Short mmCIF file of the C-alpha atoms (twelve columns), coordinates in Angstrom:
data_MODEL
# 
_entry.id   MODEL 
# 
loop_
_atom_site.group_PDB 
_atom_site.id 
_atom_site.type_symbol 
_atom_site.label_atom_id 
_atom_site.label_alt_id 
_atom_site.label_comp_id 
_atom_site.label_asym_id 
_atom_site.label_seq_id 
_atom_site.Cartn_x 
_atom_site.Cartn_y 
_atom_site.Cartn_z 
_atom_site.pdbx_PDB_model_num 
ATOM 1  C CA . MET A 1  0.457  -0.030 -0.193  1 
ATOM 2  C CA . VAL A 2  1.259  3.320  -0.982  1 
ATOM 3  C CA . LEU A 3  0.179  6.273  0.841   1 
ATOM 4  C CA . THR A 4  0.305  9.464  -0.558  1 
ATOM 5  C CA . PRO A 5  -0.083 12.621 1.535   1 
ATOM 6  C CA . ARG A 6  -3.418 14.430 1.288   1 
ATOM 7  C CA . LEU A 7  -3.272 18.171 0.104   1 
ATOM 8  C CA . THR A 8  -5.660 20.278 1.845   1 
ATOM 9  C CA . PRO A 9  -6.508 24.053 1.077   1 
ATOM 10 C CA . PRO A 10 -4.782 26.939 2.184   1 
ATOM 11 C CA . THR A 11 -6.774 28.950 4.947   1 
ATOM 12 C CA . THR A 12 -5.870 31.899 3.778   1 
ATOM 13 C CA . PRO A 13 -6.255 33.569 0.680   1 
ATOM 14 C CA . PRO A 14 -2.960 33.788 -1.559  1 
ATOM 15 C CA . ARG A 15 -1.332 37.234 -1.468  1 
ATOM 16 C CA . THR A 16 -0.952 39.084 -4.843  1 
ATOM 17 C CA . ALA A 17 2.110  41.354 -5.438  1 
ATOM 18 C CA . PHE A 18 0.793  44.501 -5.098  1 
ATOM 19 C CA . PRO A 19 -1.548 44.947 -2.330  1 
ATOM 20 C CA . ALA A 20 -4.285 47.169 -2.997  1 
ATOM 21 C CA . GLN A 21 -4.305 50.736 -0.964  1 
ATOM 22 C CA . PRO A 22 -5.853 53.753 -0.571  1 
ATOM 23 C CA . ALA A 23 -4.645 56.473 -2.294  1 
ATOM 24 C CA . HIS A 24 -3.001 58.994 -0.577  1 
ATOM 25 C CA . PRO A 25 -4.942 62.413 -0.816  1 
ATOM 26 C CA . ALA A 26 -1.875 64.202 -1.809  1 
ATOM 27 C CA . ALA A 27 -1.847 62.077 -4.773  1 
ATOM 28 C CA . VAL A 28 -5.192 62.454 -5.765  1 
ATOM 29 C CA . GLU A 29 -5.116 65.887 -5.439  1 
ATOM 30 C CA . ALA A 30 -1.617 66.110 -7.844  1 
ATOM 31 C CA . ASN A 31 -3.893 63.606 -10.258 1 
ATOM 32 C CA . GLU A 32 -6.721 65.734 -10.646 1 
ATOM 33 C CA . ALA A 33 -4.359 69.151 -10.986 1 
ATOM 34 C CA . ILE A 34 -2.645 67.220 -14.043 1 
ATOM 35 C CA . ARG A 35 -5.353 66.233 -15.313 1 
ATOM 36 C CA . ALA A 36 -7.165 69.719 -15.338 1 
ATOM 37 C CA . LEU A 37 -3.959 71.286 -16.808 1 
ATOM 38 C CA . VAL A 38 -3.663 68.581 -19.676 1 
ATOM 39 C CA . ASP A 39 -7.109 68.932 -20.845 1 
ATOM 40 C CA . ALA A 40 -7.150 72.546 -20.656 1 
ATOM 41 C CA . ARG A 41 -3.919 72.582 -23.251 1 
ATOM 42 C CA . ALA A 42 -5.137 69.456 -24.984 1 
ATOM 43 C CA . GLY A 43 -3.736 70.216 -28.357 1 
ATOM 44 C CA . GLN A 44 -2.170 73.560 -27.799 1 
ATOM 45 C CA . ASP A 45 1.323  74.852 -27.112 1 
ATOM 46 C CA . TRP A 46 2.418  74.898 -23.629 1 
ATOM 47 C CA . SER A 47 4.140  78.175 -22.576 1 
ATOM 48 C CA . PRO A 48 7.362  77.519 -20.543 1 
ATOM 49 C CA . VAL A 49 5.128  78.374 -17.131 1 
ATOM 50 C CA . GLU A 50 2.972  75.458 -18.058 1 
ATOM 51 C CA . SER A 51 5.328  72.850 -18.612 1 
ATOM 52 C CA . ALA A 52 7.103  73.817 -15.618 1 
ATOM 53 C CA . ALA A 53 4.182  73.514 -13.745 1 
ATOM 54 C CA . TYR A 54 3.405  70.466 -15.120 1 
ATOM 55 C CA . GLU A 55 6.733  69.002 -14.262 1 
ATOM 56 C CA . VAL A 56 5.763  70.137 -10.616 1 
ATOM 57 C CA . LEU A 57 2.867  68.293 -10.229 1 
ATOM 58 C CA . LEU A 58 4.475  65.484 -11.066 1 
ATOM 59 C CA . ILE A 59 7.306  65.550 -8.806  1 
ATOM 60 C CA . GLU A 60 4.429  66.107 -6.491  1 
ATOM 61 C CA . TRP A 61 2.126  63.207 -7.645  1 
ATOM 62 C CA . ALA A 62 5.059  60.740 -7.525  1 
ATOM 63 C CA . ALA A 63 6.284  61.973 -4.176  1 
ATOM 64 C CA . ALA A 64 2.812  61.305 -2.837  1 
ATOM 65 C CA . THR A 65 2.791  57.704 -4.189  1 
ATOM 66 C CA . GLN A 66 5.789  56.602 -3.113  1 
ATOM 67 C CA . GLY A 67 4.630  58.110 0.739   1 
ATOM 68 C CA . ILE A 68 7.760  60.527 1.108   1 
ATOM 69 C CA . ALA A 69 6.567  63.240 3.833   1 
ATOM 70 C CA . GLY A 70 7.217  66.918 3.210   1 
ATOM 71 C CA . ASP A 71 6.639  69.799 0.999   1 
ATOM 72 C CA . ILE A 72 7.727  69.811 -2.857  1 
ATOM 73 C CA . ILE A 73 9.139  73.369 -3.258  1 
ATOM 74 C CA . GLU A 74 7.486  74.915 -6.208  1 
ATOM 75 C CA . ALA A 75 9.687  75.929 -8.965  1 
ATOM 76 C CA . ALA A 76 7.099  77.311 -11.035 1 
# 
């Protein structure tokens, strides 16, 4: 007689590589500002000030999504 191990289902669900986390309010705010700026200038050339503002918003968004604390100094 050959005994084989009985496989039992796991008691906890499998973990995903990237757990869902609520968006940080600063990231949501920066994302909305980016969308508004892009939508307002769709199909048009951007001024240097608008380009700089866009870059600052991207930096703020990236910092917020990475959980980096502190204020970002705006260059625009």
